[in-house]
C-alpha positions as a Markdown table, in Angstrom:
| # | Residue | x | y | z |
|---|---|---|---|---|
| 1 | Unk | -3.8 | 25.2 | -0.4 |
| 2 | Unk | -0.3 | 24.1 | -0.6 |
| 3 | Unk | 0.8 | 21.0 | -1.8 |
| 4 | Unk | 2.8 | 18.9 | 0.5 |
| 5 | Unk | 6.3 | 16.9 | -0.3 |
| 6 | Unk | 4.3 | 13.6 | 0.9 |
| 7 | Unk | 1.7 | 14.6 | -2.3 |
| 8 | Unk | 4.6 | 14.9 | -4.7 |
| 9 | Unk | 6.4 | 11.8 | -3.6 |
| 10 | Unk | 3.3 | 9.9 | -4.1 |
| 11 | Unk | 2.8 | 10.9 | -7.3 |
| 12 | Unk | 6.3 | 10.4 | -8.4 |
| 13 | Unk | 9.3 | 7.9 | -7.8 |
| 14 | Unk | 11.7 | 10.7 | -7.4 |
| 15 | Unk | 12.8 | 11.4 | -4.4 |
| 16 | Unk | 12.9 | 15.3 | -3.0 |
| 17 | Unk | 16.6 | 17.1 | -3.7 |
| 18 | Unk | 18.0 | 19.3 | -0.8 |
| 19 | Unk | 20.4 | 22.1 | -0.9 |
| 20 | Unk | 22.2 | 23.6 | 1.6 |
| 21 | Unk | 22.5 | 27.2 | 2.0 |
| 22 | Unk | 25.4 | 28.7 | 4.3 |
| 23 | Unk | 25.8 | 32.2 | 4.9 |
| 24 | Unk | 29.4 | 33.1 | 6.1 |
| 25 | Unk | 31.0 | 36.4 | 6.8 |
| 26 | Unk | 34.9 | 36.5 | 7.6 |
| 27 | Unk | 34.5 | 33.2 | 8.6 |
| 28 | Unk | 37.9 | 31.8 | 6.8 |
| 29 | Unk | 39.1 | 29.7 | 9.7 |
| 30 | Unk | 35.7 | 28.0 | 9.4 |
| 31 | Unk | 35.7 | 27.2 | 5.8 |
| 32 | Unk | 38.1 | 24.0 | 4.9 |
| 33 | Unk | 35.8 | 21.8 | 8.0 |
| 34 | Unk | 32.3 | 23.0 | 6.7 |
| 35 | Unk | 33.9 | 22.0 | 3.4 |
| 36 | Unk | 34.7 | 19.1 | 4.2 |
| 37 | Unk | 31.6 | 18.7 | 6.0 |
| 38 | Unk | 29.3 | 19.6 | 2.7 |
| 39 | Unk | 31.2 | 17.3 | 0.8 |
| 40 | Unk | 30.5 | 14.3 | 3.2 |
| 41 | Unk | 26.8 | 14.9 | 3.7 |
| 42 | Unk | 26.7 | 14.4 | -0.1 |
| 43 | Unk | 23.3 | 16.7 | -1.1 |
| 44 | Unk | 22.6 | 17.9 | -4.1 |
| 45 | Unk | 23.6 | 21.0 | -3.9 |
| 46 | Unk | 25.6 | 23.0 | -1.5 |
| 47 | Unk | 25.8 | 26.8 | -1.8 |
| 48 | Unk | 28.3 | 29.1 | 0.4 |
| 49 | Unk | 27.2 | 32.7 | 0.2 |
| 50 | Unk | 29.7 | 35.3 | 0.9 |
| 51 | Unk | 28.4 | 38.8 | 2.7 |
| 52 | Unk | 31.4 | 40.9 | 1.6 |
| 53 | Unk | 34.1 | 39.1 | 3.4 |
| 54 | Unk | 37.6 | 41.1 | 3.9 |
| 55 | Unk | 39.7 | 38.2 | 5.5 |
| 56 | Unk | 39.9 | 36.1 | 2.2 |
| 57 | Unk | 37.0 | 34.1 | 2.8 |
| 58 | Unk | 35.7 | 35.0 | -0.9 |
| 59 | Unk | 38.9 | 34.0 | -2.6 |
| 60 | Unk | 39.0 | 30.8 | -0.6 |
| 61 | Unk | 35.9 | 30.0 | -1.9 |
| 62 | Unk | 36.5 | 30.8 | -5.5 |
| 63 | Unk | 39.7 | 28.8 | -5.5 |
| 64 | Unk | 38.1 | 26.1 | -3.7 |
| 65 | Unk | 34.4 | 25.6 | -3.7 |
| 66 | Unk | 32.9 | 26.9 | -7.0 |
| 67 | Unk | 32.5 | 23.6 | -8.8 |
| 68 | Unk | 29.5 | 24.1 | -11.1 |
| 69 | Unk | 25.9 | 23.1 | -10.3 |
| 70 | Unk | 26.6 | 21.3 | -7.0 |
| 71 | Unk | 28.8 | 23.4 | -5.3 |
| 72 | Unk | 28.2 | 27.3 | -5.7 |
| 73 | Unk | 30.0 | 30.1 | -4.0 |
| 74 | Unk | 28.3 | 33.4 | -4.5 |
| 75 | Unk | 28.4 | 36.7 | -3.0 |
| 76 | Unk | 25.3 | 39.1 | -2.1 |
| 77 | Unk | 24.9 | 42.0 | -0.1 |
| 78 | Unk | 21.8 | 42.4 | 2.3 |
| 79 | Unk | 23.2 | 40.9 | 5.3 |
| 80 | Unk | 22.5 | 37.2 | 6.2 |
| 81 | Unk | 18.9 | 37.8 | 5.1 |
| 82 | Unk | 20.2 | 38.8 | 1.9 |
| 83 | Unk | 23.0 | 36.0 | 1.5 |
| 84 | Unk | 20.3 | 33.2 | 2.5 |
| 85 | Unk | 17.7 | 34.8 | -0.4 |
| 86 | Unk | 20.1 | 35.0 | -2.6 |
| 87 | Unk | 21.3 | 31.0 | -2.3 |
| 88 | Unk | 17.7 | 30.0 | -2.7 |
| 89 | Unk | 17.2 | 32.0 | -5.7 |
| 90 | Unk | 19.9 | 30.2 | -7.4 |
| 91 | Unk | 18.9 | 26.8 | -6.1 |
| 92 | Unk | 15.8 | 24.6 | -8.0 |
| 93 | Unk | 15.9 | 21.9 | -4.9 |
| 94 | Unk | 12.7 | 21.0 | -3.1 |
| 95 | Unk | 13.9 | 21.4 | -0.3 |
| 96 | Unk | 16.0 | 24.2 | 1.3 |
| 97 | Unk | 18.4 | 23.9 | 4.7 |
| 98 | Unk | 19.8 | 27.3 | 6.0 |
| 99 | Unk | 22.9 | 26.3 | 7.8 |
| 100 | Unk | 25.5 | 28.8 | 9.8 |
| 101 | Unk | 29.1 | 28.5 | 8.8 |
| 102 | Unk | 30.4 | 27.5 | 12.3 |
| 103 | Unk | 27.6 | 24.4 | 12.6 |
| 104 | Unk | 27.8 | 21.1 | 12.0 |
| 105 | Unk | 25.0 | 18.7 | 11.5 |
| 106 | Unk | 24.5 | 15.5 | 13.1 |
| 107 | Unk | 25.1 | 12.0 | 11.3 |
| 108 | Unk | 21.6 | 11.2 | 9.7 |
| 109 | Unk | 20.6 | 14.8 | 9.4 |
| 110 | Unk | 19.5 | 14.8 | 5.8 |
| 111 | Unk | 17.7 | 11.5 | 6.0 |
| 112 | Unk | 15.6 | 13.0 | 9.0 |
| 113 | Unk | 14.8 | 16.3 | 7.4 |
| 114 | Unk | 13.7 | 14.4 | 4.1 |
| 115 | Unk | 11.6 | 11.9 | 6.5 |
| 116 | Unk | 9.9 | 14.7 | 8.4 |
| 117 | Unk | 8.9 | 16.8 | 5.0 |
| 118 | Unk | 8.0 | 13.4 | 3.5 |
| 119 | Unk | 5.1 | 12.9 | 6.3 |
| 120 | Unk | 3.0 | 16.4 | 7.3 |
| 121 | Unk | 5.3 | 18.8 | 8.1 |
| 122 | Unk | 6.4 | 21.7 | 5.5 |
| 123 | Unk | 9.4 | 23.4 | 7.5 |
| 124 | Unk | 11.1 | 22.6 | 10.8 |
| 125 | Unk | 14.3 | 22.8 | 12.5 |
| 126 | Unk | 17.2 | 20.6 | 14.6 |
| 127 | Unk | 17.5 | 21.0 | 18.3 |
| 128 | Unk | 21.0 | 22.9 | 18.9 |
| 129 | Unk | 23.6 | 21.6 | 20.9 |
| 130 | Unk | 26.8 | 23.9 | 21.8 |
| 131 | Unk | 30.4 | 23.1 | 21.5 |
| 132 | Unk | 30.7 | 24.2 | 25.3 |
| 133 | Unk | 31.3 | 22.4 | 28.6 |
| 134 | Unk | 30.2 | 25.0 | 30.4 |
| 135 | Unk | 27.0 | 24.1 | 32.6 |
| 136 | Unk | 25.8 | 27.3 | 32.1 |
| 137 | Unk | 25.4 | 26.6 | 28.2 |
| 138 | Unk | 24.0 | 23.3 | 28.6 |
| 139 | Unk | 20.9 | 24.8 | 30.4 |
| 140 | Unk | 20.7 | 27.8 | 27.7 |
| 141 | Unk | 20.5 | 25.2 | 24.7 |
| 142 | Unk | 17.8 | 23.1 | 27.0 |
| 143 | Unk | 15.9 | 26.2 | 27.5 |
| 144 | Unk | 16.2 | 27.6 | 23.2 |
| 145 | Unk | 14.9 | 23.8 | 22.5 |
| 146 | Unk | 11.8 | 23.7 | 24.7 |
| 147 | Unk | 11.0 | 27.4 | 23.9 |
| 148 | Unk | 11.3 | 26.6 | 20.1 |
| 149 | Unk | 8.9 | 23.6 | 20.8 |
| 150 | Unk | 6.2 | 25.4 | 22.6 |
| 151 | Unk | 6.7 | 28.1 | 20.4 |
| 152 | Unk | 6.9 | 27.4 | 17.0 |
| 153 | Unk | 9.8 | 29.9 | 16.4 |
| 154 | Unk | 13.3 | 28.6 | 15.4 |
| 155 | Unk | 16.6 | 30.4 | 15.5 |
| 156 | Unk | 18.9 | 30.2 | 12.9 |
| 157 | Unk | 21.7 | 28.0 | 15.1 |
| 158 | Unk | 18.9 | 25.3 | 15.1 |
| 159 | Unk | 19.3 | 24.8 | 11.3 |
| 160 | Unk | 16.1 | 26.2 | 10.0 |
| 161 | Unk | 14.9 | 23.8 | 6.9 |
| 162 | Unk | 12.1 | 24.5 | 4.9 |
| 163 | Unk | 10.3 | 23.5 | 1.4 |
| 164 | Unk | 11.3 | 25.3 | -1.6 |
| 165 | Unk | 7.3 | 26.2 | -2.5 |
| 166 | Unk | 6.6 | 27.3 | 1.1 |
| 167 | Unk | 9.7 | 29.3 | 1.3 |
| 168 | Unk | 8.7 | 31.1 | -2.0 |
| 169 | Unk | 5.3 | 31.6 | -1.2 |
| 170 | Unk | 6.4 | 33.5 | 2.3 |
| 171 | Unk | 8.5 | 35.4 | 0.2 |
| 172 | Unk | 11.7 | 34.2 | 1.6 |
| 173 | Unk | 13.4 | 35.9 | 4.4 |
| 174 | Unk | 12.4 | 39.8 | 5.1 |
| 175 | Unk | 15.7 | 42.0 | 4.3 |
| 176 | Unk | 16.4 | 42.8 | 8.1 |
| 177 | Unk | 19.5 | 43.2 | 9.4 |
| 178 | Unk | 18.6 | 41.4 | 12.8 |
| 179 | Unk | 15.8 | 38.6 | 13.5 |
| 180 | Unk | 15.4 | 37.5 | 10.5 |
| 181 | Unk | 15.0 | 33.7 | 11.5 |
| 182 | Unk | 12.4 | 35.1 | 14.1 |
| 183 | Unk | 10.7 | 36.9 | 11.3 |
| 184 | Unk | 10.9 | 33.5 | 8.7 |
| 185 | Unk | 9.4 | 31.4 | 11.5 |
| 186 | Unk | 6.4 | 33.8 | 12.2 |
| 187 | Unk | 5.6 | 33.9 | 9.0 |
| 188 | Unk | 6.0 | 29.9 | 8.2 |
| 189 | Unk | 4.2 | 28.7 | 11.6 |
| 190 | Unk | 1.1 | 30.2 | 10.5 |
| 191 | Unk | 1.1 | 28.0 | 7.5 |
| 192 | Unk | 1.7 | 24.9 | 10.1 |
| 193 | Unk | 3.7 | 23.9 | 12.7 |
| 194 | Unk | 6.9 | 23.0 | 12.4 |
| 195 | Unk | 9.0 | 19.7 | 12.5 |
| 196 | Unk | 11.1 | 20.2 | 15.7 |
| 197 | Unk | 13.3 | 17.1 | 15.5 |
| 198 | Unk | 15.4 | 16.1 | 18.4 |
| 199 | Unk | 18.6 | 15.4 | 16.0 |
| 200 | Unk | 21.4 | 18.0 | 17.6 |
| 201 | Unk | 22.9 | 20.7 | 15.3 |
| 202 | Unk | 26.3 | 21.4 | 16.9 |
| 203 | Unk | 26.8 | 25.5 | 17.1 |
| 204 | Unk | 29.7 | 27.5 | 18.0 |
| 205 | Unk | 29.2 | 29.1 | 21.8 |
| 206 | Unk | 31.9 | 31.5 | 20.7 |
| 207 | Unk | 29.4 | 34.3 | 20.5 |
| 208 | Unk | 28.3 | 33.5 | 24.0 |
| 209 | Unk | 31.4 | 32.9 | 25.7 |
| 210 | Unk | 33.3 | 35.8 | 24.1 |
| 211 | Unk | 30.3 | 38.2 | 25.4 |
| 212 | Unk | 29.6 | 36.8 | 28.7 |
| 213 | Unk | 27.0 | 34.2 | 29.2 |
| 214 | Unk | 24.8 | 36.4 | 31.3 |
| 215 | Unk | 25.3 | 39.4 | 29.3 |
| 216 | Unk | 24.4 | 37.4 | 26.1 |
| 217 | Unk | 21.2 | 35.9 | 27.3 |
| 218 | Unk | 20.5 | 39.4 | 28.9 |
| 219 | Unk | 21.0 | 40.9 | 25.6 |
| 220 | Unk | 19.0 | 38.3 | 23.4 |
| 221 | Unk | 15.9 | 38.2 | 25.8 |
| 222 | Unk | 15.7 | 42.3 | 25.5 |
| 223 | Unk | 16.4 | 42.4 | 21.6 |
| 224 | Unk | 13.7 | 39.3 | 21.1 |
| 225 | Unk | 11.0 | 41.1 | 23.6 |
| 226 | Unk | 12.0 | 44.6 | 21.7 |
| 227 | Unk | 11.1 | 43.2 | 18.5 |
| 228 | Unk | 8.1 | 41.6 | 19.5 |
| 229 | Unk | 6.9 | 44.8 | 20.9 |
| 230 | Unk | 7.3 | 46.3 | 17.3 |
| 231 | Unk | 10.8 | 48.1 | 17.9 |
| 232 | Unk | 12.2 | 48.1 | 13.9 |
| 233 | Unk | 15.3 | 45.4 | 13.7 |
| 234 | Unk | 17.3 | 48.2 | 12.1 |
| 235 | Unk | 17.2 | 49.8 | 15.6 |
| 236 | Unk | 17.7 | 46.9 | 17.2 |
| 237 | Unk | 20.8 | 46.3 | 15.1 |
| 238 | Unk | 22.5 | 49.2 | 15.7 |
| 239 | Unk | 21.7 | 48.7 | 19.5 |
| 240 | Unk | 23.3 | 45.4 | 19.2 |
| 241 | Unk | 26.2 | 46.7 | 17.5 |
| 242 | Unk | 26.8 | 48.9 | 20.5 |
| 243 | Unk | 26.5 | 47.0 | 22.8 |
| 244 | Unk | 28.6 | 44.2 | 21.4 |
């Protein structure tokens, strides 16, 4: 049986440690604000993993972020899944929080996550809120949050967090080019339901607005349905790149 963080805390006065792991690819405009956010959160470790950027991101990270054990800048192949696995492999924290480079955690999120995992949960996610005033985006974020609560499946935009022991037990993220968050959630929920926190992570709506809201919704529905029907993620990734 998997020992929970609650059991660990009862046996020790040491509080669990948390590492924030951020996959990034050509996110140079986001990096200054991201770094400020991570410093302000004051967690034990913040790891930004570059996936082969060609916009100066890696050079910026090496000059401004790599600062010993508490702040790491890494490079990794394997797409977003490989980046997040690489970040986890360089951390000994008790909890991993996977955050997108264009997302902002709400006040109190770290405490809420630690509290959730100190109870009975071993993994979870936050609600999502898009940085858009478009009424359609408000409907979409509501739908995403409700669907996630009903299905126990989380997306990367929702800032997935997981106890290190459980993450290692399920083998981390599958090295697939698309749907890696769905695949991880599916593995994790077999071992326990997620903690669905009402705290809202603010996420960029640029992908939806650039591609068109309706078109993007239909594309996401198609990709998810095809994935659940057994279409390989590699094939879906090629279709996604072509459509986009």
